[in-house]
N, CA, C and O atoms as a DFTB+ gen file, in Angstrom:
592 C
 N C O
     1  1      -7.989     -28.237      19.847
     2  2      -9.097     -27.291      19.836
     3  2     -10.439     -27.636      20.563
     4  3     -10.904     -28.765      20.403
     5  1     -10.947     -26.924      21.181
     6  2     -12.195     -27.036      21.873
     7  2     -13.567     -26.834      20.970
     8  3     -13.731     -26.272      19.886
     9  1     -14.546     -27.561      21.907
    10  2     -15.908     -27.387      21.168
    11  2     -16.196     -26.132      20.554
    12  3     -16.334     -26.095      19.331
    13  1     -16.328     -24.871      21.396
    14  2     -16.660     -24.070      21.126
    15  2     -16.015     -23.272      19.829
    16  3     -16.720     -22.514      19.163
    17  1     -14.348     -23.543      19.462
    18  2     -13.767     -23.508      18.599
    19  2     -13.939     -24.001      17.177
    20  3     -13.624     -23.422      16.137
    21  1     -14.497     -25.179      17.340
    22  2     -14.814     -25.975      16.137
    23  2     -16.308     -25.479      15.640
    24  3     -16.682     -25.250      14.489
    25  1     -17.032     -25.390      16.862
    26  2     -18.313     -24.712      16.292
    27  2     -18.341     -23.506      15.849
    28  3     -19.153     -23.345      14.938
    29  1     -17.646     -22.432      16.215
    30  2     -17.382     -21.583      15.659
    31  2     -17.105     -21.517      13.822
    32  3     -17.699     -20.835      12.987
    33  1     -16.022     -22.468      13.649
    34  2     -15.613     -22.391      12.378
    35  2     -16.519     -23.257      11.600
    36  3     -16.553     -23.115      10.378
    37  1     -17.241     -24.119      12.172
    38  2     -18.317     -24.802      11.342
    39  2     -19.237     -23.699      10.785
    40  3     -19.531     -23.662       9.590
    41  1     -19.672     -22.825      11.662
    42  2     -20.619     -22.048      11.502
    43  2     -20.456     -20.619      10.485
    44  3     -21.288     -20.004       9.819
    45  1     -19.006     -20.423      10.706
    46  2     -18.264     -19.369       9.821
    47  2     -18.371     -20.262       8.247
    48  3     -18.559     -19.668       7.185
    49  1     -18.218     -21.726       8.348
    50  2     -18.156     -22.202       6.945
    51  2     -19.551     -22.511       6.340
    52  3     -19.693     -22.732       5.137
    53  1     -20.555     -22.515       7.213
    54  2     -21.889     -22.768       6.784
    55  2     -22.504     -21.128       6.212
    56  3     -23.076     -20.850       5.158
    57  1     -22.210     -20.457       7.095
    58  2     -22.696     -19.193       6.332
    59  2     -22.215     -18.668       5.228
    60  3     -23.003     -17.935       4.631
    61  1     -20.986     -18.833       4.682
    62  2     -20.616     -18.439       3.683
    63  2     -21.013     -19.436       2.529
    64  3     -21.198     -19.055       1.373
    65  1     -21.122     -20.658       2.913
    66  2     -21.584     -21.689       1.977
    67  2     -23.040     -21.402       1.398
    68  3     -23.469     -21.450       0.245
    69  1     -23.631     -21.095       2.579
    70  2     -25.290     -20.870       2.188
    71  2     -25.381     -19.602       1.518
    72  3     -25.966     -19.579       0.435
    73  1     -24.915     -18.589       1.968
    74  2     -24.767     -17.368       1.283
    75  2     -24.110     -17.287      -0.162
    76  3     -24.676     -16.595      -1.008
    77  1     -23.228     -17.798      -0.404
    78  2     -22.597     -17.654      -1.533
    79  2     -23.581     -18.661      -2.711
    80  3     -23.846     -18.268      -3.847
    81  1     -23.961     -19.825      -2.215
    82  2     -25.072     -20.782      -2.875
    83  2     -26.323     -20.016      -3.299
    84  3     -26.793     -20.020      -4.436
    85  1     -26.735     -19.449      -2.386
    86  2     -27.908     -18.724      -2.651
    87  2     -28.004     -17.450      -3.493
    88  3     -28.982     -16.984      -4.077
    89  1     -26.771     -17.009      -3.413
    90  2     -26.478     -15.853      -4.395
    91  2     -26.138     -16.170      -6.058
    92  3     -26.393     -15.412      -6.993
    93  1     -25.544     -17.402      -6.127
    94  2     -25.273     -17.884      -7.306
    95  2     -26.864     -18.289      -7.694
    96  3     -26.974     -18.197      -8.916
    97  1     -27.911     -18.631      -7.182
    98  2     -28.705     -19.228      -7.286
    99  2     -29.522     -17.802      -7.649
   100  3     -30.058     -17.987      -8.742
   101  1     -29.740     -16.823      -7.290
   102  2     -30.360     -15.519      -7.706
   103  2     -29.758     -14.943      -8.616
   104  3     -30.505     -14.177      -9.225
   105  1     -28.331     -14.974      -9.132
   106  2     -27.490     -14.688     -10.162
   107  2     -28.160     -15.096     -11.376
   108  3     -28.631     -14.334     -12.220
   109  1     -28.166     -16.590     -11.400
   110  2     -28.607     -17.396     -12.577
   111  2     -30.404     -17.240     -12.825
   112  3     -30.869     -17.344     -13.961
   113  1     -31.249     -16.997     -11.672
   114  2     -32.411     -16.625     -11.829
   115  2     -32.537     -15.173     -12.464
   116  3     -33.436     -14.865     -13.246
   117  1     -31.535     -14.321     -12.036
   118  2     -31.541     -13.045     -12.717
   119  2     -31.050     -12.984     -14.081
   120  3     -31.673     -12.380     -14.954
   121  1     -30.052     -13.536     -14.275
   122  2     -30.055     -13.871     -15.742
   123  2     -30.832     -14.303     -16.670
   124  3     -30.835     -13.793     -17.791
   125  1     -31.681     -15.413     -16.292
   126  2     -32.902     -16.049     -16.705
   127  2     -34.021     -15.115     -17.200
   128  3     -34.819     -15.216     -18.132
   129  1     -33.813     -14.184     -16.275
   130  2     -35.106     -13.436     -16.369
   131  2     -34.867     -11.931     -17.326
   132  3     -35.700     -11.026     -17.381
   133  1     -33.565     -11.937     -18.017
   134  2     -33.017     -10.987     -19.089
   135  2     -32.901      -9.707     -18.351
   136  3     -33.258      -8.633     -18.837
   137  1     -32.395      -9.844     -17.169
   138  2     -32.134      -8.411     -16.477
   139  2     -33.472      -7.438     -15.833
   140  3     -33.333      -6.358     -15.260
   141  1     -34.512      -8.003     -16.050
   142  2     -35.670      -7.054     -16.191
   143  2     -36.335      -7.144     -14.109
   144  3     -37.412      -6.786     -13.630
   145  1     -35.251      -7.693     -13.514
   146  2     -35.448      -7.891     -12.110
   147  2     -34.304      -7.126     -11.342
   148  3     -33.957      -7.336     -10.180
   149  1     -33.774      -6.178     -12.238
   150  2     -32.567      -5.418     -11.755
   151  2     -33.294      -4.268     -10.647
   152  3     -32.729      -3.729      -9.696
   153  1     -34.333      -4.136     -10.974
   154  2     -35.124      -2.907     -10.136
   155  2     -36.581      -3.445      -9.789
   156  3     -37.579      -2.724      -9.756
   157  1     -36.570      -4.402      -9.611
   158  2     -38.209      -5.119      -9.471
   159  2     -37.992      -5.168      -7.622
   160  3     -37.051      -5.735      -7.068
   161  1     -38.888      -4.576      -7.055
   162  2     -38.871      -4.710      -5.656
   163  2     -39.119      -6.016      -5.013
   164  3     -38.444      -6.576      -4.149
   165  1     -40.535      -6.516      -5.760
   166  2     -40.793      -7.825      -5.762
   167  2     -39.990      -8.973      -5.792
   168  3     -39.945      -9.871      -4.951
   169  1     -39.308      -8.856      -6.922
   170  2     -37.974     -10.257      -6.958
   171  2     -37.014     -10.102      -5.626
   172  3     -36.630     -11.042      -4.930
   173  1     -36.773      -8.990      -5.465
   174  2     -35.769      -8.545      -4.439
   175  2     -36.289      -9.097      -3.023
   176  3     -35.712      -9.882      -2.271
   177  1     -37.371      -8.555      -2.886
   178  2     -37.966      -8.849      -1.392
   179  2     -38.480     -10.306      -1.451
   180  3     -38.351     -11.055      -0.483
   181  1     -38.942     -10.612      -2.362
   182  2     -39.191     -12.461      -2.601
   183  2     -37.769     -13.054      -1.935
   184  3     -37.745     -13.751      -0.920
   185  1     -36.670     -12.671      -2.648
   186  2     -35.464     -13.391      -2.690
   187  2     -35.084     -13.395      -1.267
   188  3     -34.894     -14.446      -0.654
   189  1     -34.962     -12.117      -0.687
   190  2     -34.765     -11.893       0.805
   191  2     -35.369     -12.744       1.635
   192  3     -34.720     -13.497       2.360
   193  1     -36.986     -12.703       1.607
   194  2     -37.704     -13.364       2.230
   195  2     -37.433     -14.941       2.497
   196  3     -37.454     -15.557       3.562
   197  1     -37.175     -15.384       1.200
   198  2     -36.869     -16.889       1.105
   199  2     -35.502     -17.140       1.522
   200  3     -35.196     -18.296       1.814
   201  1     -34.493     -16.059       1.600
   202  2     -33.166     -16.617       1.881
   203  2     -33.148     -16.649       3.661
   204  3     -32.389     -17.403       4.269
   205  1     -33.986     -15.827       4.267
   206  2     -34.141     -16.270       5.786
   207  2     -34.330     -17.599       6.213
   208  3     -33.601     -18.115       7.060
   209  1     -35.394     -18.255       5.600
   210  2     -35.631     -19.645       6.260
   211  2     -34.883     -20.524       5.796
   212  3     -34.752     -21.611       6.360
   213  1     -34.223     -20.186       4.614
   214  2     -33.142     -21.393       4.070
   215  2     -32.038     -21.257       5.212
   216  3     -31.565     -22.260       5.746
   217  1     -31.689     -20.091       5.525
   218  2     -30.528     -19.749       6.080
   219  2     -30.632     -20.435       7.736
   220  3     -29.647     -20.909       8.302
   221  1     -31.841     -20.383       8.277
   222  2     -31.982     -20.752       9.278
   223  2     -32.101     -22.329       9.437
   224  3     -31.551     -22.953      10.344
   225  1     -32.932     -22.925       8.383
   226  2     -32.856     -24.442       8.296
   227  2     -31.485     -25.105       7.892
   228  3     -31.189     -26.156       8.459
   229  1     -30.658     -24.595       6.992
   230  2     -29.404     -24.787       7.123
   231  2     -28.464     -24.793       8.330
   232  3     -27.754     -25.763       8.595
   233  1     -28.493     -23.554       9.121
   234  2     -27.740     -23.571      10.352
   235  2     -28.352     -24.867      11.549
   236  3     -27.634     -25.369      12.413
   237  1     -29.487     -25.133      11.373
   238  2     -29.943     -26.050      12.295
   239  2     -29.293     -27.563      11.963
   240  3     -28.720     -28.296      12.768
   241  1     -29.586     -27.850      10.345
   242  2     -29.527     -28.955       9.956
   243  2     -27.729     -29.007      10.107
   244  3     -27.239     -30.131      10.220
   245  1     -26.987     -28.059      10.107
   246  2     -25.328     -28.287      10.236
   247  2     -25.008     -28.350      11.609
   248  3     -23.891     -28.768      11.915
   249  1     -25.969     -27.932      12.671
   250  2     -25.265     -27.809      13.880
   251  2     -25.950     -29.074      14.434
   252  3     -25.240     -29.696      15.224
   253  1     -27.066     -29.550      14.219
   254  2     -27.312     -31.174      14.350
   255  2     -26.279     -32.198      13.636
   256  3     -25.987     -33.287      14.131
   257  1     -25.871     -31.813      12.665
   258  2     -24.998     -32.803      12.054
   259  2     -23.449     -32.532      12.714
   260  3     -22.598     -33.420      12.662
   261  1     -23.211     -31.363      13.267
   262  2     -21.917     -31.346      13.815
   263  2     -21.948     -31.823      15.312
   264  3     -20.986     -32.386      15.837
   265  1     -23.220     -31.533      16.006
   266  2     -23.148     -32.252      17.390
   267  2     -22.999     -34.028      17.142
   268  3     -22.308     -34.741      17.871
   269  1     -23.675     -34.450      16.152
   270  2     -23.215     -35.690      16.131
   271  2     -21.766     -36.266      15.541
   272  3     -21.046     -37.197      15.899
   273  1     -21.693     -35.504      14.713
   274  2     -20.045     -35.933      14.607
   275  2     -19.103     -35.626      15.406
   276  3     -17.966     -36.064      15.230
   277  1     -19.429     -34.794      16.452
   278  2     -18.428     -34.271      17.649
   279  2     -18.432     -35.475      18.586
   280  3     -17.412     -35.958      19.076
   281  1     -19.786     -35.952      18.807
   282  2     -19.949     -36.918      19.854
   283  2     -19.187     -38.114      19.211
   284  3     -18.281     -38.647      19.852
   285  1     -19.505     -38.535      18.027
   286  2     -18.947     -39.821      17.765
   287  2     -17.000     -39.542      17.407
   288  3     -16.146     -40.411      17.585
   289  1     -16.805     -38.499      17.027
   290  2     -15.239     -38.362      17.222
   291  2     -14.631     -37.930      18.327
   292  3     -13.533     -38.357      18.685
   293  1     -15.232     -37.138      18.887
   294  2     -14.413     -37.027      20.457
   295  2     -15.042     -37.839      21.362
   296  3     -14.779     -37.553      22.529
   297  1     -15.772     -38.742      21.203
   298  2     -16.162     -39.490      22.244
   299  2     -16.650     -38.651      23.626
   300  3     -16.398     -39.107      24.741
   301  1     -17.201     -37.682      23.486
   302  2     -17.834     -36.833      24.491
   303  2     -19.132     -35.926      24.081
   304  3     -19.365     -35.741      22.887
   305  1     -19.835     -35.454      24.926
   306  2     -20.671     -34.401      24.476
   307  2     -20.533     -32.959      24.874
   308  3     -19.861     -32.442      25.767
   309  1     -21.406     -32.403      23.909
   310  2     -20.912     -30.992      24.041
   311  2     -21.124     -30.094      25.815
   312  3     -21.902     -30.418      26.712
   313  1     -20.518     -29.399      25.804
   314  2     -20.659     -28.953      27.393
   315  2     -21.938     -28.569      27.608
   316  3     -22.399     -27.673      26.901
   317  1     -22.682     -29.137      28.555
   318  2     -24.122     -28.945      28.724
   319  2     -24.030     -27.583      29.586
   320  3     -24.999     -26.838      29.442
   321  1     -22.906     -27.099      30.550
   322  2     -22.771     -25.988      31.314
   323  2     -22.453     -24.781      30.452
   324  3     -21.452     -24.794      29.736
   325  1     -23.249     -23.763      30.494
   326  2     -22.787     -22.350      29.856
   327  2     -22.339     -21.370      31.098
   328  3     -23.230     -20.837      31.759
   329  1     -21.175     -21.172      31.365
   330  2     -20.898     -20.203      32.271
   331  2     -21.101     -18.813      31.957
   332  3     -21.799     -18.493      30.995
   333  1     -20.534     -17.954      32.707
   334  2     -20.292     -16.869      32.494
   335  2     -19.454     -16.452      31.663
   336  3     -19.663     -15.420      31.026
   337  1     -18.409     -17.142      31.527
   338  2     -17.278     -16.859      30.660
   339  2     -17.828     -17.003      28.981
   340  3     -17.594     -16.226      28.056
   341  1     -18.625     -18.272      28.966
   342  2     -18.939     -18.559      27.673
   343  2     -20.266     -17.254      27.174
   344  3     -20.367     -16.793      26.037
   345  1     -20.944     -16.969      28.083
   346  2     -22.148     -15.958      28.021
   347  2     -21.224     -14.492      27.449
   348  3     -21.481     -13.831      26.443
   349  1     -20.305     -14.304      28.265
   350  2     -19.668     -13.099      27.963
   351  2     -19.163     -12.840      26.399
   352  3     -19.343     -11.918      25.604
   353  1     -18.346     -14.274      26.340
   354  2     -17.763     -14.193      24.753
   355  2     -18.785     -14.200      23.652
   356  3     -18.516     -13.733      22.545
   357  1     -19.876     -14.688      23.923
   358  2     -21.116     -14.520      22.845
   359  2     -21.918     -13.173      22.998
   360  3     -22.593     -12.662      22.104
   361  1     -21.760     -12.735      24.124
   362  2     -22.071     -11.297      24.034
   363  2     -21.384     -10.336      23.563
   364  3     -21.957      -9.290      23.260
   365  1     -19.791     -10.502      23.371
   366  2     -18.970      -9.526      22.840
   367  2     -19.302      -9.652      21.229
   368  3     -19.507      -8.720      20.452
   369  1     -19.298     -11.130      20.935
   370  2     -19.447     -11.596      19.434
   371  2     -20.727     -10.725      19.102
   372  3     -20.644      -9.935      18.162
   373  1     -21.600     -10.797      19.633
   374  2     -22.871     -10.186      19.337
   375  2     -22.818      -8.977      18.982
   376  3     -23.215      -8.512      17.914
   377  1     -22.159      -8.233      20.161
   378  2     -22.210      -6.564      20.482
   379  2     -21.516      -6.008      18.838
   380  3     -21.780      -4.981      18.213
   381  1     -20.644      -7.040      18.521
   382  2     -19.428      -6.338      17.570
   383  2     -20.501      -6.745      15.892
   384  3     -20.558      -6.000      14.913
   385  1     -21.187      -8.053      16.035
   386  2     -22.065      -8.374      14.859
   387  2     -22.826      -7.283      14.764
   388  3     -22.589      -6.671      13.723
   389  1     -23.671      -6.781      15.454
   390  2     -24.599      -5.931      15.669
   391  2     -24.390      -4.455      15.166
   392  3     -25.213      -3.893      14.443
   393  1     -23.019      -3.771      15.681
   394  2     -22.608      -2.786      15.026
   395  2     -22.204      -2.837      13.522
   396  3     -22.571      -1.949      12.752
   397  1     -21.423      -3.916      13.107
   398  2     -21.737      -4.229      11.651
   399  2     -22.303      -4.309      10.803
   400  3     -22.027      -3.901       9.675
   401  1     -23.603      -5.080      11.311
   402  2     -24.802      -5.129      10.511
   403  2     -25.604      -3.731      10.397
   404  3     -26.279      -3.414       9.417
   405  1     -25.444      -3.041      11.417
   406  2     -25.991      -1.737      11.553
   407  2     -25.624      -0.754      10.669
   408  3     -26.333       0.022      10.028
   409  1     -24.400      -0.881      10.713
   410  2     -23.369       0.009       9.413
   411  2     -23.895      -0.597       7.909
   412  3     -24.083       0.122       6.927
   413  1     -24.075      -1.942       7.935
   414  2     -24.357      -2.249       6.582
   415  2     -25.726      -1.541       6.216
   416  3     -25.817      -0.788       5.246
   417  1     -26.735      -1.821       7.022
   418  2     -27.996      -1.311       6.979
   419  2     -28.026       0.318       6.514
   420  3     -28.722       0.704       5.575
   421  1     -27.314       1.059       7.179
   422  2     -27.172       2.497       6.911
   423  2     -26.371       2.499       5.647
   424  3     -26.508       3.565       5.047
   425  1     -25.567       1.632       5.041
   426  2     -24.696       1.876       3.916
   427  2     -25.817       1.438       2.983
   428  3     -25.663       2.046       1.924
   429  1     -26.746       0.741       2.936
   430  2     -27.519       0.041       1.993
   431  2     -28.894       0.900       1.740
   432  3     -29.656       0.616       0.815
   433  1     -29.130       1.958       2.635
   434  2     -30.030       3.035       2.539
   435  2     -29.308       4.059       1.687
   436  3     -29.928       4.503       0.720
   437  1     -28.080       4.489       1.920
   438  2     -27.139       5.680       1.109
   439  2     -27.020       4.943      -0.115
   440  3     -26.616       5.632      -1.052
   441  1     -27.261       3.710      -0.384
   442  2     -26.926       3.410      -1.812
   443  2     -28.285       3.845      -2.802
   444  3     -28.366       4.200      -3.978
   445  1     -29.210       3.651      -1.810
   446  2     -30.809       4.047      -2.392
   447  2     -30.991       5.825      -2.729
   448  3     -31.585       6.434      -3.619
   449  1     -30.149       6.275      -1.521
   450  2     -30.054       7.656      -1.686
   451  2     -29.469       8.587      -2.573
   452  3     -29.738       9.764      -2.815
   453  1     -28.441       7.657      -3.093
   454  2     -27.636       8.262      -4.360
   455  2     -28.064       7.811      -5.435
   456  3     -27.334       8.071      -6.392
   457  1     -29.014       7.203      -5.669
   458  2     -30.002       6.905      -6.735
   459  2     -29.095       5.369      -7.414
   460  3     -28.888       5.192      -8.614
   461  1     -28.709       4.501      -6.405
   462  2     -28.519       3.424      -7.022
   463  2     -29.197       2.184      -7.108
   464  3     -29.765       1.969      -6.037
   465  1     -29.389       1.217      -7.988
   466  2     -30.943       0.379      -8.276
   467  2     -31.008      -0.281      -6.771
   468  3     -30.055      -0.413      -6.004
   469  1     -32.496      -0.694      -6.524
   470  2     -32.973      -1.376      -5.166
   471  2     -32.130      -2.627      -4.987
   472  3     -31.916      -3.017      -3.839
   473  1     -31.557      -3.393      -6.190
   474  2     -31.225      -4.662      -6.080
   475  2     -29.863      -4.453      -5.382
   476  3     -29.447      -5.453      -4.797
   477  1     -29.099      -3.368      -5.329
   478  2     -27.798      -2.858      -4.464
   479  2     -28.410      -2.885      -3.085
   480  3     -27.823      -3.518      -2.208
   481  1     -29.345      -2.361      -2.861
   482  2     -29.783      -2.484      -1.468
   483  2     -29.667      -3.396      -0.907
   484  3     -29.025      -3.530       0.135
   485  1     -30.422      -4.418      -1.639
   486  2     -30.846      -5.895      -1.216
   487  2     -29.351      -6.641      -1.089
   488  3     -29.117      -7.432      -0.176
   489  1     -28.590      -6.372      -1.885
   490  2     -27.232      -7.081      -2.074
   491  2     -26.523      -6.633      -0.902
   492  3     -25.754      -7.366      -0.279
   493  1     -26.738      -5.597      -0.636
   494  2     -25.901      -4.926       0.594
   495  2     -26.208      -5.527       2.027
   496  3     -25.415      -5.975       2.855
   497  1     -27.627      -5.404       2.083
   498  2     -27.769      -5.888       3.298
   499  2     -27.814      -7.382       3.516
   500  3     -27.901      -7.726       4.695
   501  1     -27.771      -8.323       2.616
   502  2     -27.657      -9.859       2.493
   503  2     -26.184      -9.733       2.959
   504  3     -25.954     -10.319       4.016
   505  1     -25.169      -9.105       2.401
   506  2     -23.528      -9.317       2.669
   507  2     -23.644      -8.595       3.932
   508  3     -23.101      -9.351       4.737
   509  1     -24.001      -7.674       4.493
   510  2     -23.588      -7.203       5.567
   511  2     -24.251      -8.143       6.554
   512  3     -23.877      -7.890       7.699
   513  1     -24.936      -8.939       6.497
   514  2     -25.520     -10.072       7.427
   515  2     -24.446     -11.078       7.441
   516  3     -23.868     -11.464       8.457
   517  1     -24.217     -11.482       6.216
   518  2     -23.008     -12.571       5.986
   519  2     -21.490     -12.117       6.726
   520  3     -20.724     -12.813       7.392
   521  1     -21.390     -10.668       6.326
   522  2     -20.009      -9.943       7.528
   523  2     -20.324     -10.276       8.829
   524  3     -19.655     -11.130       9.411
   525  1     -21.418      -9.619       9.464
   526  2     -21.532      -9.568      10.734
   527  2     -21.681     -10.961      11.413
   528  3     -21.328     -11.158      12.575
   529  1     -22.355     -12.139      10.422
   530  2     -22.104     -13.444      11.200
   531  2     -20.689     -13.832      11.375
   532  3     -20.289     -14.319      12.433
   533  1     -19.967     -13.636      10.411
   534  2     -18.387     -13.950      10.146
   535  2     -17.785     -13.565      11.204
   536  3     -17.166     -14.286      11.987
   537  1     -17.985     -12.109      11.281
   538  2     -17.088     -11.430      12.743
   539  2     -17.693     -11.974      13.839
   540  3     -16.884     -12.241      14.728
   541  1     -18.861     -12.240      14.096
   542  2     -19.545     -12.866      15.313
   543  2     -18.676     -14.117      15.797
   544  3     -18.239     -14.271      16.938
   545  1     -18.500     -15.036      14.644
   546  2     -18.109     -16.298      15.069
   547  2     -16.517     -16.230      14.918
   548  3     -15.873     -17.187      15.348
   549  1     -15.940     -15.302      14.414
   550  2     -14.412     -15.263      14.166
   551  2     -14.168     -14.477      15.665
   552  3     -13.213     -14.822      16.362
   553  1     -14.924     -13.598      16.027
   554  2     -14.685     -13.045      17.316
   555  2     -14.964     -14.035      18.691
   556  3     -14.490     -13.787      19.800
   557  1     -15.707     -15.037      18.421
   558  2     -15.513     -15.921      19.561
   559  2     -14.786     -16.757      19.554
   560  3     -14.561     -17.332      20.619
   561  1     -14.062     -17.203      18.244
   562  2     -13.023     -18.216      17.939
   563  2     -11.873     -17.273      18.662
   564  3     -11.303     -17.636      19.691
   565  1     -11.669     -16.337      18.165
   566  2     -10.469     -15.673      18.720
   567  2     -10.635     -15.623      20.256
   568  3      -9.725     -16.208      20.844
   569  1     -11.470     -15.130      20.958
   570  2     -11.738     -15.083      22.278
   571  2     -11.415     -16.431      22.994
   572  3     -10.678     -16.494      23.979
   573  1     -12.018     -17.484      22.425
   574  2     -11.971     -19.025      22.745
   575  2     -10.718     -19.213      23.039
   576  3     -10.215     -19.514      24.121
   577  1     -10.070     -18.958      21.681
   578  2      -8.268     -18.934      21.490
   579  2      -7.665     -18.662      22.561
   580  3      -7.018     -19.410      23.294
   581  1      -7.908     -17.444      22.657
   582  2      -7.228     -16.734      23.451
   583  2      -7.144     -17.050      25.087
   584  3      -6.233     -16.835      25.887
   585  1      -8.444     -17.640      25.258
   586  2      -8.537     -17.990      26.717
   587  2      -8.976     -16.836      27.723
   588  3      -8.600     -16.587      28.868
   589  1      -9.954     -16.187      26.845
   590  2     -10.248     -14.827      27.627
   591  2     -11.058     -15.337      28.917
   592  3     -11.452     -14.529      29.758
């Protein structure tokens, strides 16, 4: 398995772990509040704004740990050169992820338009971000595996 394939798997695992962990934390906090947060835009906006840096920091830490682990186990460094093939694979994954996230945001707006609570909108946005991240990494994994 190549470096890029391993990196894609680690990134998928990290995305799921961070999002599910934060979701459990929010759920526990929601239950502790007695359900009064269901339509509190301030609660959901704060939750969303806190999730972004947590996700970024977790991805940075996991990337550093993965690079160190890869160097120690494979006895080689990560590829220093990114060629046109690598860039094309990243762009294809990003394009598909952008489409999925855009559909998720539109779906989140639809939930507000049909009268669902604001919490559904924020949850839809968070999980469409997770889904787009997973599809991005899965697309890259498949394209690298296929030898695109």
